[in-house]
C-alpha positions in Angstrom: 0.0 -0.1 -0.3 1.5 3.5 -0.8 2.0 5.6 2.0 0.0 8.8 2.8 2.8 10.9 1.3 1.6 9.3 -1.8 -2.0 8.9 -1.4 -5.0 9.7 0.8 -8.4 8.0 0.5 -10.7 10.8 1.5 -14.2 10.3 2.5 -16.7 12.2 0.8 -20.0 12.9 2.1 -22.3 14.6 -0.3 -25.2 16.1 1.7 -27.5 15.4 -1.3 -26.0 12.0 -2.3 -28.0 8.7 -3.0 -28.2 5.7 -5.3 -27.1 2.4 -5.4 -24.2 0.8 -3.1 -21.8 0.7 -5.9 -22.2 4.5 -6.5 -21.8 5.2 -2.6 -18.8 2.8 -2.6 -17.2 4.9 -5.5 -17.7 8.1 -3.6 -16.2 6.8 -0.7 -13.2 5.2 -2.0 -12.4 8.5 -4.2 -8.5 8.6 -4.2 -6.7 12.1 -4.1 -3.1 13.1 -4.1 -2.1 14.5 -0.7 1.0 14.4 1.4 2.0 13.7 5.3 1.2 17.7 5.6 -2.6 16.4 6.0 -3.8 15.4 9.7 -5.9 12.2 9.1 -7.9 9.4 10.6 -7.6 5.8 9.5 -10.1 3.0 9.8 -8.1 0.3 11.2 -10.8 -2.1 11.9 -14.6 -2.6 11.9 -15.5 -5.6 13.5 -16.3 -7.0 17.1 -14.2 -8.0 19.6 -14.0 -11.4 19.3 -13.3 -10.9 15.4 -14.4 -12.9 12.2 -14.9 -15.8 12.0 -15.5 -16.1 15.5 -14.1 -18.8 18.0 -16.4 -21.9 18.1 -19.2 -20.4 15.7 -20.8 -23.0 12.8 -22.7 -20.5 10.9 -22.5 -19.8 7.1 -20.9 -16.6 7.7 -17.9 -18.2 9.6 -17.7 -21.3 8.0 -17.0 -19.0 4.6 -14.7 -17.0 6.4 -12.7 -20.3 7.4 -12.3 -21.3 3.8 -11.5 -17.9 2.4 -10.6 -15.7 5.3 -10.8 -11.7 4.6 -7.8 -10.2 6.1 -9.4 -6.5 6.2 -12.0 -7.9 9.1 -10.0 -6.8 12.2 -11.4 -5.8 15.2 -12.7 -2.2 15.5 -9.7 0.4 15.8 -9.1 4.0 14.7 -5.7 5.5 13.9 -4.7 8.9 14.1 -2.1 10.8 12.1 -0.9 14.4 13.3 0.7 16.3 10.5 1.8 18.9 12.9 4.1 16.9 14.8 4.2 13.4 12.6 3.0 11.7 15.7 0.3 8.8 14.9 -2.0 7.5 17.3 -4.5 4.3 18.0 -7.8 4.2 19.5 -8.0 0.6 21.0 -5.3 -1.9 21.8 -7.3 -5.0 19.9 -6.2 -8.6 19.4 -5.3 -7.5 16.0 -2.8 -4.5 17.1 0.4 -6.0 15.0 -1.3 -6.0 12.1 -3.2 -2.4 12.6 0.5 -1.0 13.8 1.7 -2.1 10.7 -1.0 -0.4 8.5 -0.8 2.3 10.4 3.2 2.8 9.6 2.7 2.2 6.4 0.0 4.8 5.5 2.0 7.2 7.5 5.6 6.5 6.0 7.2 5.5 9.0 9.2 2.3 9.7 7.9 -0.9 10.8 9.2 -0.9 14.3 7.7 2.5 15.3 5.3 2.6 17.8 2.3 4.9 17.9 3.1 7.9 19.8 -0.4 7.1 22.2 -2.9 4.8 22.7 -6.5 5.9 23.6 -8.9 3.3 25.4 -12.6 3.0 25.6 -13.0 0.5 28.3 -11.9 -3.0 29.5 -13.9 -5.4 27.2 -11.4 -8.0 25.0 -11.4 -6.3 22.1 -10.5 -2.9 23.2 -7.7 -3.4 25.3 -6.1 -6.8 25.3 -3.6 -5.8 22.4 -1.4 -3.9 25.1 0.2 -7.2 25.8 2.0 -6.6 22.8 4.2 -4.1 24.3 5.8 -6.0 26.7 8.8 -8.0 27.1 7.4 -10.8 25.1 6.9 -8.7 22.3 7.9 -5.1 21.1 9.1 -4.2 24.5 7.8 -1.0 24.0 9.5 2.5 26.3 7.0 4.4 28.2 4.6 4.1 25.2 1.5 6.6 26.7 -1.7 4.8 27.2 -4.8 7.6 27.8 -7.6 5.9 30.1 -10.0 6.8 32.5 -9.8 6.4 36.4 -10.8 3.1 36.6 -9.5 1.8 33.3 -6.0 2.7 34.5 -6.6 1.4 38.0 -7.2 -2.0 36.4 -4.3 -1.9 34.6 -2.0 -0.7 37.1 -3.7 -3.4 39.9 -4.1 -6.9 37.7 -1.5 -8.8 36.0 -0.4 -8.9 32.8 -1.0 -5.3 32.5 0.6 -3.9 35.8 3.9 -5.7 34.6 4.0 -3.6 31.4 3.8 -0.6 33.9 6.0 -1.7 36.6 8.7 -2.6 33.6 7.9 0.9 31.8 6.7 -0.6 28.5 3.4 1.8 28.7 2.9 4.9 31.0 -0.8 5.5 32.0 -1.9 9.1 31.3 -5.1 9.8 33.1 -8.2 11.6 31.0 -11.7 12.4 32.6 -14.8 12.7 30.7 -15.5 16.1 28.8 -12.1 17.4 29.5 -10.3 17.5 26.4 -6.8 16.4 25.6 -4.6 18.6 23.6 -2.2 16.7 21.3 -1.1 19.7 19.3 -1.9 23.2 18.6 -4.7 21.7 15.9 -5.6 18.4 17.3 -7.5 17.5 20.2 -9.4 14.5 21.7 -12.1 14.5 24.2 -13.6 11.6 26.1 -17.4 10.9 26.7 -18.8 8.7 29.3 -21.4 6.5 27.8 -23.5 3.6 29.5 -22.2 -0.1 29.0 -21.5 -2.8 30.7 -18.8 -1.7 33.0 -17.5 -4.8 35.1 -13.8 -3.6 35.1 -14.1 0.1 34.0 -16.2 3.0 32.9 -16.4 3.2 29.0 -16.2 6.2 26.8 -16.5 7.4 23.3 -14.4 10.2 21.8 -14.4 13.2 20.0 -11.4 14.0 17.9 -11.2 17.4 16.6 -9.0 18.0 13.5 -7.6 21.3 12.0 -11.1 21.2 10.2 -12.9 18.4 10.8 -14.6 16.6 14.0 -15.2 13.1 14.3 -17.4 11.5 16.9 -16.1 7.3 17.9 -18.7 5.4 19.9 -17.9 1.5 19.4 -19.6 0.3 22.2 -23.0 1.7 24.1 -26.0 -0.1 25.9 -28.8 2.0 23.8 -29.1 5.5 22.6 -32.4 6.0 24.7 -30.2 5.4 27.8 -27.8 7.8 27.4 -28.0 11.1 29.4 -26.7 13.0 26.3 -28.6 13.2 23.1 -27.0 11.4 20.3 -28.5 13.4 17.6 -27.5 16.6 18.9 -23.9 15.0 18.9 -24.1 14.0 15.4 -24.9 17.3 14.3 -22.3 19.3 15.8 -19.6 16.5 14.1 -18.7 15.8 10.4 -18.4 12.4 10.9 -19.8 9.8 13.5 -18.6 6.1 13.8 -21.4 4.4 16.0 -21.9 1.5 17.5 -23.9 -1.3 15.1 -22.7 -4.6 16.4 -26.1 -6.0 15.6 -28.2 -5.7 12.5 -31.6 -7.0 14.5 -32.4 -9.4 17.3 -32.5 -12.4 14.6 -28.9 -12.9 14.8 -28.7 -13.6 18.6 -31.0 -16.5 19.0 -29.2 -18.2 21.0 -28.4 -15.7 23.5 -30.1 -13.7 26.2 -30.7 -10.4 24.2 -30.4 -8.4 27.9 -26.8 -9.8 28.3 -25.6 -8.0 25.1 -27.3 -4.5 25.2 -26.4 -2.7 21.9 -28.5 -0.3 19.9 -29.5 -2.6 17.0 -29.0 -0.9 13.5 -32.6 -1.3 13.0 -33.1 0.8 16.2 -30.6 3.5 15.1 -32.9 3.8 11.8 -35.5 5.1 14.1 -33.5 7.0 16.2 -31.7 9.0 13.7 -34.9 8.7 11.2 -35.7 12.9 11.9 -32.0 13.9 11.3 -31.4 15.8 7.8 -30.1 13.8 5.4 -26.5 15.7 5.5 -26.3 14.6 9.4 -27.3 10.9 8.4 -24.4 10.9 5.8 -21.6 11.7 8.8 -22.6 8.4 10.4 -20.5 5.4 9.6 -22.0 2.4 11.1 -19.2 0.2 12.8 -18.2 -2.8 15.3 -19.9 -5.3 13.7 -20.8 -8.9 15.1 -19.6 -11.6 13.0 -23.2 -12.6 12.3 -24.0 -8.8 11.0 -24.9 -9.0 7.5 -24.3 -5.3 6.6 -20.5 -6.4 6.7 -21.2 -7.5 3.2 -22.0 -4.7 0.8 -24.1 -6.5 -1.4 -26.3 -7.7 1.3 -30.1 -6.6 1.4 -29.4 -5.4 5.1 -26.3 -3.2 3.7 -28.2 -1.7 0.5 -31.1 -0.6 3.3 -28.3 1.3 5.4 -27.0 3.1 2.3 -30.8 3.7 1.1 -31.3 5.3 4.1 -28.7 7.8 3.9 -26.0 6.0 6.3 -22.5 4.3 5.8 -21.0 1.0 6.4 -17.4 1.6 7.9 -15.0 0.1 6.0 -11.1 -0.9 6.8 -8.7 1.5 5.0 -10.8 4.6 4.9 -8.5 7.6 5.6 -10.4 10.7 6.5 -8.9 14.3 6.1 -9.3 16.3 9.2 
């Protein structure tokens, strides 16, 4: 893949756009020349914590992936490149972190061994923090890599193995953050955590607002239901330029073998209802992500994915690079 100095994939959201999946896909994959003077956000993964295919799964969706695995099906993550400082950052430390760091370095023109300048964590569920182990002595043995985490998340890492070994060996340095308090990365790049309701067994859960020189992005890969949140998600969407939002399941039919109350996420069909009164330009900002292995919208040719596009939303794609 070409470096960011040679190529930038810019997601173009036309507020008046419509048409087929193919038309929207061409729009979302428009290639333009750019340089490393461009601050950018990179989609490094879109799949739910356990990946695809998922362990022990006998459904057709997993059988096909075992026969013909898609290398782009990595666990949900975003990369961030700061043109001012030339630093890069990861949002989430996933089980796919090895390939995601490699992808981030390749796109930003950095050597393969370079580690991100920092990692922002959302919460303590397996797909979102367990990749931290690769910064330890068995792997890269990084030196004082900044890990941005909320108070309970920081405490969990500092007090429990194997994570506390990363701290005691100075592989990582915990950087405390607080909800609604902005973190300044450079003069034109800021990150603001936002508390969201979720299953908080070991830590609190946050989403992030990422503010670049020109654009602002909302990232909420996990939340219980939109209506239980004290904040108005529609107002937040109106206030940003892009929104990468939890779309773990398309509807309840996917989880016919589990108690639905144990896995509270907003179904995509519920999000349709929540967002139905948004103007088309605001619906166009939404990129659904964090897909369970059963979610049919992973396949852009599925009827469900076509319905997403028809309603004016987008399906997040691995490799998207968005100029900020």
